[in-house]
C-alpha positions in Angstrom: 51.7 -5.7 26.9 48.0 -6.3 26.2 47.3 -9.6 24.5 44.1 -10.4 22.4 43.0 -13.9 21.4 41.6 -13.8 17.8 39.4 -16.6 16.6 38.8 -16.8 12.8 36.1 -19.0 11.2 36.5 -19.9 7.5 33.4 -20.7 5.4 32.3 -24.2 4.3 31.7 -23.2 0.6 33.8 -24.8 -2.1 37.2 -23.0 -2.3 36.4 -21.0 0.8 39.9 -21.6 2.2 43.1 -19.8 1.3 46.9 -20.2 1.4 47.4 -16.4 1.2 48.6 -14.1 4.0 45.9 -12.8 6.3 46.5 -9.6 8.4 44.4 -8.0 11.1 44.5 -4.5 12.5 42.6 -3.6 15.7 41.1 -0.1 15.9 40.3 1.1 19.4 39.0 4.2 21.1 42.6 5.1 22.2 44.5 4.1 19.1 45.2 1.7 16.3 47.4 -1.4 16.4 50.0 -2.3 13.8 49.0 -4.7 11.0 49.5 -8.2 12.5 50.1 -11.3 10.4 47.8 -14.2 11.4 50.1 -17.2 10.9 51.1 -20.4 12.6 54.4 -21.9 11.7 54.2 -25.4 10.2 50.4 -25.1 10.2 47.9 -24.9 7.3 45.7 -22.0 8.3 42.4 -20.9 6.9 41.3 -24.2 5.5 37.7 -24.7 4.4 35.4 -25.1 7.5 38.4 -24.3 9.8 38.4 -22.4 13.1 41.8 -20.9 13.8 43.1 -19.3 17.0 45.8 -16.6 17.3 47.4 -14.6 20.1 47.9 -11.0 19.1 50.1 -8.9 21.4 49.8 -5.1 21.2 52.4 -2.7 22.5 49.8 -0.2 23.9 46.4 0.0 25.4 43.9 0.4 22.5 40.9 1.1 24.7 37.5 -0.2 23.6 37.8 -2.1 20.2 35.6 -0.3 17.7 36.6 -1.8 14.4 38.9 -4.5 13.0 40.5 -4.4 9.6 41.2 -7.6 7.6 43.6 -7.8 4.6 44.7 -10.6 2.4 47.9 -10.6 0.4 48.9 -13.0 -2.3 51.3 -15.8 -1.5 51.8 -17.6 -4.8 48.6 -17.0 -6.7 45.2 -15.3 -6.3 43.1 -17.2 -3.9 39.9 -15.6 -2.5 39.0 -16.4 1.0 35.5 -16.6 2.6 35.5 -15.4 6.2 32.5 -16.3 8.3 33.2 -14.4 11.4 36.0 -13.3 13.8 35.8 -13.3 17.6 38.2 -11.3 19.8 38.8 -12.0 23.5 40.1 -8.8 25.1 42.6 -8.6 27.9 39.7 -7.9 30.3 38.1 -11.2 29.3 35.3 -9.8 27.2 34.3 -11.5 23.9 33.6 -9.4 20.9 31.9 -10.9 17.8 32.5 -9.5 14.3 30.2 -11.1 11.7 31.7 -11.0 8.2 30.2 -13.6 5.8 32.1 -12.1 2.9 34.6 -13.0 0.3 38.0 -11.3 0.7 40.1 -10.7 -2.4 43.8 -9.8 -2.7 44.9 -6.5 -1.4 41.4 -5.4 -0.5 40.9 -4.2 3.1 37.7 -5.3 4.8 36.6 -3.3 7.8 34.3 -5.0 10.3 32.2 -3.7 13.2 31.3 -5.6 16.3 28.1 -7.5 15.7 25.6 -5.6 17.8 23.0 -4.1 15.5 22.9 -0.3 15.6 20.7 2.3 14.0 22.5 5.4 12.6 21.1 7.5 15.5 22.8 5.1 18.0 26.3 5.8 16.6 28.1 8.4 18.7 31.7 8.0 17.6 33.0 9.6 14.5 34.9 6.5 13.4 31.6 4.5 13.4 29.7 7.2 11.5 32.5 7.3 8.9 32.6 3.6 8.5 28.9 3.5 8.0 29.0 6.2 5.3 32.0 4.6 3.5 30.4 1.2 3.5 27.3 2.5 1.8 29.2 4.6 -0.7 31.2 1.5 -1.7 28.1 -0.7 -2.0 26.4 1.9 -4.2 29.2 1.7 -6.6 29.0 -2.1 -6.6 25.2 -2.5 -6.7 23.9 -0.3 -9.5 20.4 -0.2 -11.1 19.9 -1.0 -14.7 16.8 -1.2 -17.0 16.8 -4.7 -18.6 13.6 -4.0 -20.5 11.4 -0.8 -20.6 8.5 -1.1 -18.2 10.2 -3.8 -16.1 11.2 -3.3 -12.5 14.8 -2.2 -12.5 17.4 -4.9 -11.9 21.1 -5.3 -11.2 23.7 -3.7 -13.6 25.4 -6.9 -14.7 25.6 -8.6 -18.1 26.4 -12.0 -16.6 26.7 -13.9 -13.4 30.4 -13.5 -13.4 30.0 -9.7 -13.4 28.3 -9.7 -10.0 30.0 -8.9 -6.8 31.6 -12.1 -5.5 29.6 -12.0 -2.2 26.2 -12.5 -4.0 27.4 -15.1 -6.6 26.5 -18.7 -6.4 29.3 -20.9 -5.0 29.5 -22.5 -8.4 28.0 -21.3 -11.7 27.3 -24.9 -12.6 24.7 -25.1 -9.8 22.5 -22.6 -11.6 23.4 -23.1 -15.3 19.9 -23.4 -16.8 21.2 -25.0 -20.0 23.3 -27.5 -18.1 20.4 -28.2 -15.7 18.0 -28.6 -18.6 20.4 -30.9 -20.5 20.8 -33.1 -17.4 17.0 -33.3 -16.9 16.5 -34.4 -20.5 19.2 -37.1 -20.0 17.8 -38.2 -16.7 14.3 -38.4 -18.1 15.5 -40.4 -21.2 13.9 -37.8 -23.5 16.7 -37.5 -26.1 15.1 -39.9 -28.5 11.9 -37.9 -28.6 13.8 -34.6 -29.2 14.8 -36.1 -32.6 11.1 -36.1 -33.6 10.8 -32.4 -32.7 7.7 -31.4 -34.7 5.9 -34.7 -34.6 2.5 -34.8 -32.9 1.5 -37.3 -30.3 -1.0 -39.9 -31.5 -3.3 -39.9 -28.4 -3.2 -39.1 -24.7 -1.8 -42.5 -23.8 1.2 -41.7 -26.1 2.3 -39.0 -23.6 3.0 -41.8 -21.1 6.2 -42.6 -23.1 7.8 -39.5 -21.5 5.7 -39.2 -18.4 6.3 -42.7 -17.0 10.0 -41.8 -16.3 9.2 -38.9 -14.0 5.9 -39.9 -12.3 5.4 -39.3 -8.6 2.3 -39.5 -6.4 1.0 -36.1 -7.2 1.8 -36.1 -10.9 0.4 -39.7 -11.1 -2.9 -38.4 -9.7 -2.9 -35.6 -12.2 -2.3 -38.0 -15.1 -5.2 -40.3 -14.0 -7.7 -37.6 -13.1 -6.8 -34.5 -15.2 -10.0 -34.7 -17.3 -12.2 -34.4 -14.3 -13.9 -31.1 -13.6 -13.0 -31.4 -9.9 -9.2 -31.6 -10.6 -9.5 -28.7 -13.1 -11.1 -26.5 -10.4 -8.9 -27.8 -7.6 -5.8 -26.4 -9.3 -7.1 -22.8 -9.0 -7.1 -23.3 -5.3 -4.0 -25.4 -4.6 -2.1 -25.8 -7.8 0.8 -23.7 -9.1 -1.2 -20.5 -9.6 -3.6 -20.1 -6.7 -3.8 -16.3 -7.1 -6.1 -16.0 -10.1 -9.4 -17.2 -8.8 -11.8 -14.6 -7.2 -15.4 -14.6 -6.1 -17.8 -13.3 -8.7 -20.7 -11.2 -7.6 -21.5 -9.8 -11.0 -20.7 -11.1 -14.5 -18.4 -8.9 -16.6 -20.0 -7.5 -19.8 -17.5 -9.5 -21.8 -18.8 -12.8 -20.5 -22.6 -13.1 -21.3 -23.4 -16.3 -19.4 -27.1 -16.9 -19.1 -29.2 -18.8 -16.7 -30.3 -21.2 -19.4 -26.7 -22.1 -20.2 -25.8 -23.2 -16.7 -29.1 -24.2 -15.1 -28.5 -27.9 -15.2 -25.1 -27.5 -13.5 -26.4 -25.6 -10.5 -27.0 -28.3 -8.0 -28.8 -26.2 -5.4 -31.6 -25.4 -7.9 -31.0 -21.7 -7.4 -30.6 -19.2 -10.2 -27.2 -18.0 -11.3 -27.8 -14.6 -9.7 -28.8 -16.3 -6.4 -25.7 -18.4 -6.4 -23.6 -15.3 -7.0 -25.2 -13.5 -4.1 -24.5 -16.6 -1.8 -20.9 -16.5 -2.8 -20.9 -19.8 -4.7 -19.7 -18.4 -8.1 -16.0 -17.7 -8.9 -14.2 -16.4 -11.9 -10.7 -16.4 -13.5 -10.1 -13.8 -16.1 -6.9 -13.7 -18.3 -7.7 -10.3 -19.8 -4.0 -9.3 -19.6 -3.2 -12.0 -22.2 -5.6 -10.4 -24.8 -3.5 -9.3 -27.8 -0.2 -10.7 -26.5 1.7 -11.9 -29.5 2.3 -15.7 -29.7 5.7 -17.2 -30.1 7.1 -16.9 -33.7 10.7 -18.0 -33.1 10.1 -21.3 -35.0 9.0 -20.5 -38.6 7.9 -24.1 -39.1 5.4 -24.1 -36.2 2.5 -21.6 -35.6 1.6 -21.1 -32.0 -1.4 -19.5 -30.4 -2.4 -17.7 -27.2 -5.9 -17.2 -25.8 -7.3 -14.8 -23.2 -10.1 -16.9 -21.6 -12.7 -16.3 -19.0 -13.8 -19.2 -16.8 -16.8 -19.3 -14.5 -16.5 -21.7 -11.6 -19.0 -23.1 -9.1 -18.8 -24.3 -5.5 -21.0 -27.4 -5.6 -22.8 -29.1 -2.7 -19.7 -31.0 -1.9 -17.7 -27.8 -1.6 -15.6 -28.6 -4.6 -14.9 -25.9 -7.2 -15.9 -27.0 -10.7 -16.0 -25.2 -14.0 -19.4 -23.8 -15.1 -18.7 -22.0 -18.4 -15.6 -21.1 -20.5 -15.2 -18.4 -23.1 -11.8 -18.6 -24.8 -11.4 -14.9 -25.8 -12.4 -11.6 -24.4 -14.8 -10.3 -27.1 -18.1 -12.2 -27.1 -19.7 -13.1 -30.4 -20.8 -16.0 -32.6 -17.2 -17.0 -33.4 -16.3 -17.0 -29.7 -18.8 -19.5 -28.1 -19.3 -20.1 -24.4 -18.4 -23.7 -23.7 -20.3 -25.7 -21.1 -20.1 -29.0 -19.2 -23.1 -30.1 -21.2 -21.3 -29.7 -24.6 -19.8 -32.5 -26.5 -17.0 -34.1 -24.4 -14.1 -33.1 -26.7 -15.4 -29.5 -27.0 -15.5 -29.2 -23.2 -12.2 -30.9 -22.7 -10.4 -28.7 -25.2 -11.9 -25.6 -23.7 -10.5 -26.6 -20.3 -7.1 -27.3 -21.9 -7.0 -23.8 -23.3 -7.7 -22.3 -19.9 -4.9 -24.4 -18.4 -2.5 -23.4 -21.1 -3.3 -19.7 -20.6 -2.9 -20.2 -16.8 0.5 -21.6 -17.5 1.6 -18.6 -19.5 0.3 -16.2 -16.8 1.7 -18.2 -14.0 5.3 -18.5 -15.4 5.5 -14.8 -16.4 3.5 -12.8 -13.9 2.8 -14.9 -10.8 6.2 -16.6 -10.7 8.8 -14.4 -12.5 7.5 -10.9 -11.9 5.8 -11.1 -8.5 8.5 -13.2 -6.8 11.8 -13.2 -8.7 11.9 -9.6 -10.0 10.4 -7.9 -7.0 12.7 -9.7 -4.6 15.6 -8.6 -6.6 14.4 -5.0 -6.2 14.2 -5.5 -2.4 17.7 -7.0 -2.5 19.4 -4.2 -4.5 17.8 -1.5 -2.4 18.9 -3.3 0.8 22.6 -3.5 -0.3 22.5 0.2 -1.4 20.9 1.7 1.6 21.3 -0.5 4.7 24.8 -1.0 6.2 25.8 -4.4 7.6 25.4 -3.1 11.2 21.7 -2.1 10.6 19.3 -4.5 12.2 17.1 -4.6 9.1 20.1 -5.6 6.9 20.8 -8.5 9.3 17.1 -9.5 9.3 16.7 -9.4 5.5 20.0 -10.6 4.1 19.2 -14.3 4.5 16.0 -13.8 2.5 17.7 -12.4 -0.6 20.5 -15.0 -0.7 21.3 -15.8 -4.3 18.2 -14.0 -5.7 20.2 -11.4 -7.7 22.4 -14.3 -9.0 19.5 -16.5 -10.1 17.8 -13.6 -11.8 21.0 -12.6 -13.6 21.5 -16.1 -14.8 17.8 -16.2 -15.9 18.4 -13.0 -18.0 21.4 -14.7 -19.5 19.9 -18.0 -20.4 16.2 -18.3 -19.6 14.1 -15.2 -20.6 16.6 -13.6 -23.0 16.1 -13.6 -26.7 16.4 -17.2 -28.0 16.7 -18.4 -24.4 15.1 -21.5 -23.0 11.8 -19.7 -22.5 11.5 -19.3 -26.2 12.0 -23.0 -26.9 8.6 -24.3 -25.9 6.3 -21.6 -24.4 3.5 -20.0 -26.4 4.3 -16.7 -24.8 8.0 -16.8 -25.6 9.7 -14.8 -28.4 8.8 -11.5 -26.7 5.2 -12.0 -25.5 6.5 -12.6 -22.0 8.1 -9.2 -22.0 4.9 -7.5 -23.1 2.9 -9.3 -20.5 5.2 -8.2 -17.7 5.0 -4.6 -18.9 1.2 -4.9 -18.6 1.2 -6.6 -15.3 3.6 -4.0 -13.8 0.9 -1.4 -14.4 -1.7 -3.6 -12.7 -0.1 -4.9 -9.6 -0.3 -3.3 -6.1 1.3 -3.3 -2.7 -2.0 -4.4 -1.2 -2.1 -7.5 -3.4 1.3 -8.5 -2.2 0.3 -8.4 1.4 -1.0 -11.9 1.8 -4.1 -11.3 4.0 -5.3 -8.3 2.0 -4.5 -10.0 -1.3 -6.8 -12.8 -0.3 -9.5 -10.3 0.8 -9.2 -8.4 -2.5 -10.4 -11.5 -4.3 -13.1 -12.2 -1.6 -11.5 -15.6 -0.9 -11.1 -15.2 2.8 -14.3 -17.0 3.9 -13.2 -20.4 5.2 -16.8 -21.7 5.4 -17.3 -21.1 1.7 -14.0 -22.6 0.7 -12.8 -25.1 3.3 -10.3 -26.7 1.0 -8.3 -23.6 0.1 -5.1 -24.8 1.7 -2.9 -22.2 0.0 -4.9 -19.5 1.8 -5.0 -21.3 5.2 -1.3 -22.3 5.2 -0.2 -19.0 3.8 -2.0 -17.2 6.6 -0.2 -19.3 9.2 3.1 -18.5 7.6 2.4 -14.8 7.2 1.4 -14.6 10.9 4.5 -16.4 12.0 6.8 -14.1 10.0 4.8 -11.1 11.1 5.2 -12.1 14.8 9.0 -12.6 14.3 9.4 -9.3 12.6 7.4 -7.6 15.3 9.7 -9.1 18.0 12.8 -7.9 16.2 11.5 -4.4 15.4 10.5 -3.9 19.0 14.1 -4.5 20.1 15.5 -1.7 18.0 12.7 0.8 17.5 11.5 2.3 20.8 8.8 4.4 19.1 7.4 5.6 15.8 9.7 8.7 16.3 12.8 6.4 16.2 11.5 4.9 13.0 10.9 8.2 11.3 14.4 9.4 12.3 16.0 6.3 10.7 17.3 7.9 7.6 18.7 4.6 6.3 15.4 2.8 6.6 13.6 5.7 4.8 16.2 5.7 2.1 15.7 2.0 1.6 11.9 2.4 1.3 12.3 5.3 -1.1 14.9 3.4 -3.2 12.4 0.5 -3.7 9.7 2.9 -4.9 11.7 5.4 -7.0 14.1 3.0 -8.7 12.9 -0.5 -8.4 9.3 0.3 -9.1 9.9 3.3 -11.4 7.9 5.8 -9.3 4.7 3.8 -10.0 2.1 5.7 -7.9 -0.6 3.3 -8.8 1.2 0.5 -7.1 0.5 1.9 -3.7 4.0 1.1 -2.5 4.9 3.6 0.3 7.6 6.2 -0.2 8.1 6.5 3.5 7.1 4.6 6.7 5.8 6.4 9.7 4.8 3.8 12.2 6.2 0.5 13.6 3.0 -1.2 12.4 3.7 -0.1 8.8 7.3 -1.2 9.1 6.3 -4.7 10.4 3.9 -5.2 7.5 6.5 -3.9 5.0 9.2 -6.3 6.2 6.7 -9.2 6.5 5.7 -8.6 2.8 9.4 -8.8 1.7 10.2 -11.9 3.7 7.0 -13.7 2.7 7.4 -12.9 -1.0 10.9 -14.1 -1.0 10.2 -17.4 0.9 6.6 -18.6 1.1 5.1 -17.0 -1.9 7.9 -18.2 -4.2 7.7 -21.7 -2.7 3.9 -21.9 -3.3 4.2 -21.0 -7.0 7.4 -22.8 -7.9 7.8 -26.2 -6.3 4.5 -27.6 -7.5 5.4 -27.3 -11.2 6.8 -30.9 -11.4 3.6 -32.2 -9.8 1.0 -30.4 -11.9 2.8 -29.7 -15.2 4.6 -33.0 -15.9 1.5 -34.5 -17.4 1.5 -32.3 -20.5 -2.2 -32.5 -21.5 -3.1 -31.1 -18.1 -1.1 -27.9 -18.7 0.0 -27.5 -22.3 3.0 -25.1 -22.6 1.8 -24.0 -26.0 -1.1 -24.7 -28.4 -0.5 -25.3 -32.2 -4.0 -24.8 -33.5 -6.3 -21.8 -32.9 -9.1 -21.9 -30.3 -12.3 -23.5 -31.8 -14.8 -20.9 -33.1 -17.7 -23.3 -33.3 -19.1 -26.1 -31.1 -19.3 -29.7 -32.2 -16.3 -29.7 -34.5 -13.5 -30.8 -32.1 -12.1 -34.2 -32.6 -9.3 -36.1 -30.8 -7.1 -35.5 -33.9 -7.7 -31.7 -33.6 -6.7 -31.9 -29.9 -3.5 -33.8 -30.6 -2.6 -31.4 -33.3 -3.3 -28.5 -30.8 -1.1 -29.9 -28.0 2.7 -29.4 -27.9 4.6 -31.7 -30.3 7.1 -34.2 -29.0 10.0 -31.9 -29.0 8.3 -29.0 -27.2 6.8 -31.5 -24.7 10.3 -32.6 -23.9 11.6 -29.1 -23.6 8.8 -28.4 -21.2 9.5 -31.4 -19.1 13.2 -30.7 -18.9 12.5 -27.1 -17.9 10.0 -27.8 -15.1 12.2 -30.6 -13.8 15.2 -28.3 -13.6 13.2 -25.4 -12.1 11.4 -27.4 -9.4 14.4 -28.8 -7.6 15.7 -27.6 -4.3 19.3 -26.4 -4.2 22.0 -28.5 -2.6 22.4 -27.4 1.1 19.1 -25.5 0.9 18.3 -23.2 3.8 14.6 -23.4 4.7 12.5 -20.8 6.5 13.8 -20.0 9.9 17.3 -21.5 9.3 19.9 -18.8 10.0 23.3 -20.5 10.2 25.0 -17.2 9.5 24.9 -15.3 12.8 24.5 -11.7 11.7 22.7 -11.0 15.0 24.7 -11.5 18.2 22.2 -10.1 20.7 20.4 -12.6 23.0 16.9 -11.1 22.6 17.0 -11.6 18.8 18.3 -15.1 19.2 15.4 -15.8 21.5 13.0 -14.3 18.9 14.5 -16.6 16.3 14.0 -19.7 18.5 10.4 -18.7 19.0 10.0 -18.3 15.3 11.4 -21.7 14.6 9.1 -23.2 17.2 6.1 -21.6 15.5 7.2 -22.9 12.2 7.7 -26.4 13.6 4.1 -26.3 14.9 2.8 -25.3 11.5 4.8 -28.1 9.9 3.3 -30.7 12.3 -0.2 -29.3 11.7 0.2 -29.6 7.9 1.7 -33.1 8.1 -1.3 -34.2 10.3 -3.8 -32.7 7.9 -2.2 -34.3 4.9 -2.4 -37.8 6.3 -4.4 -40.1 4.0 -5.3 -37.3 1.6 -5.3 -38.2 -2.1 -4.2 -34.6 -2.8 -2.0 -33.5 0.1 -1.0 -29.8 0.0 2.6 -29.3 1.2 4.0 -26.4 -0.8 3.7 -24.1 2.2 5.0 -26.5 4.8 7.8 -24.6 6.5 10.2 -27.5 6.0 9.7 -27.1 2.2 10.0 -23.3 2.0 13.5 -22.0 1.2 14.4 -18.7 2.9 15.0 -17.0 -0.5 14.3 -17.1 -4.2 17.3 -19.1 -5.4 15.9 -21.2 -8.2 
């Protein structure tokens, strides 16, 4: 009688093991085996991290093994089991690998295919076609779209983290409990005593050191010491938390009537403003989308304010970007002056602080939340609904959406919901953040998400003009590394453009993203179909880059740049000045966040800037969804490219006062998970 050796690998997550009964059924081209209990007498099977071996004897020849079925039945109590993968050695000596990487619950049958990636057109047997169809039908019942807010990208239909399918939940809810994480951060930073003085203002800038000193590091220390300098203000538009706002300015907007006389003494090359613009030395950041957004009114005892500034910047003879002129609201007029470096020091300082506060609101809501978290969730849901586990693109993308749906669901529970943590300290809380995302959704494009074209759209691609734009330079290296890896994988499975066009699952995936996730937004420029391999490579690169590098670039620097509160105020408690020459240090202190909101802010950015335990960084794929040698070789090549980029960045950063490391591959998680 034929005998098969079955090797079962249990996951290393907490509670991955089980004491329940595990059964296996082998389905072959000539028949189906009976259900076989995998059990060793006097042996504790299926422990966490365990690899167990079993001999399964079959009474008849099954032919080629096409599927295996796994079932778990309760022994004493419900005890879910996480199966990594199963390997079967056949009587002929062949080894078949069956990736699983799923939780198996009581009395639920899991059907697995051998791990070779297959397009739908490659399946010839009816049993494989049926399995493919049934898997997607089941997933589409589990992963349903829902509108959390009108005008938002659609998200998962789940009220809470515990409502999610077990396979996409965090190992432990405590790992991503924002309230718990915030509370721990407050305790670790010894901020509790300041929370008791919630609405009390700080007395001066030095007073902020009472909370800052507990969390200082090299970067935040530099920000604390130099934040008032124009150089540091400008540098953050290139390499801070929000390096996506700055663009080259060839013509001043009508809403920003800066004159030659205003800026003449700041133009170091002794050229006119118009000449400097023609030479590419003038840049602008414009927060027009913030105009008219309501400020946070959740606390009736404190009035908060939002501005919609315009800021003109200049590349000086040292190639540094420095501010040239600032207007704090969009409509020009006598009560909306243009502030200049030549103004009274406190006037100029407060104008810069207003820009930094507006940048913070835009960064958290649009750059960070919408353009990485919410969009990656769209990609993830569409993937689960339209790509079966055997599809090569499911295998490629699944590591890059790990925990994203879970973190976003938790965020909607605790962070951006009504009366959530976002409302506690941010000027745009209390509903303003919702309105801003609605506006931004009408404004964003596919082209802007493609890193190289996004840089070009802002005319920021000239390295000679901006030699210290490390976000751009490192981002291009990462984009190209991901693109090359994707191209290698795509070429393995897609022989031609015709093969791609005939892949109905891929086309359904692309259409699902456009129609449901992005709400049929034609203006976004997102494709409804893909027709060439080149288009597919770009599309997949965009998804993987957004979920990994783009999120890392805008998330993990928050602790560095936002911990010194005056550098990036999370809210402002006095309105923007309407006249020059009236700003005092007292007015600035009364404008800045009070003690309580400063502590809320610090606790939040501390909690949000931390890597997860057992973080998987870019190129790390411990779950072996792919079994084919050519793909494994492509992965090895990808990792080597990433290692070279890491070495380059480490060498460049040596002895720099302001090292840029947010896009170093060894600091880029595979997915949006915090």
